[in-house]
N, C-alpha and C positions, 0 to 999 in steps of 0.2 A: 731498139726503142730498147726498152729493160721489161724483163719480164715479173712473175709474181712468184715465188718458190709452190703456191699452190697450181701452177702447172706446167700437163704434161708436155712439156719442151719438145721431146716428137712427136708427137701429132700434133701440137700447134707448128711445126717448122712443115708437117706433110701441110696442114692446109693450107699451110699460105707458097706454099710448091705450084700445091691442085689448081691455088688462086692465080697463079698465068698461067697456065696452061689454058686454063678457062679465057683469060683475057686474048687469048694469041697463041702461046707460047712466045717468045723470042728474048725472055725476061730474062737476064741475070740475078742469082741474089746472091752478095760480098757478104762472110763476114769482116767483120774487126776486129772482132774479139769471138772465141766464143768457145766458153768455159762446160766441164758436164757436172750436170748436175750435184750440187751439196747442198745438203739438209740443210733448215737450221739450226742455229743455237740452240742447243737444249736449256730451258729452265730449270731445273731440278739439279739434286743432290747427286746426278754423275758427271757435272757440274761445277769442278773448281774455283772458277773465274767467278763464276755468276754466286760461287756460297758469298766467298768471299766479300763480292758488291753486296749483297744477301744482308750478314751480316755486318756487315760497314752502317749498312741505312736500316735493321733496328734497331744496332742500339743509338743511335739518332734516337 
């Protein structure tokens, strides 16, 4: 599943594990890919890529 960037992934994983236990246990969770949280790309003056895109769009 893909999780929104606004979700606390640690709390969400705990909730899923709690549900598995409530369902009677013996349920295994496998992660195909599990990455640490990376914040969203900033769309402000601190991002040179965004500034280049914004400048090009503003010129159009």
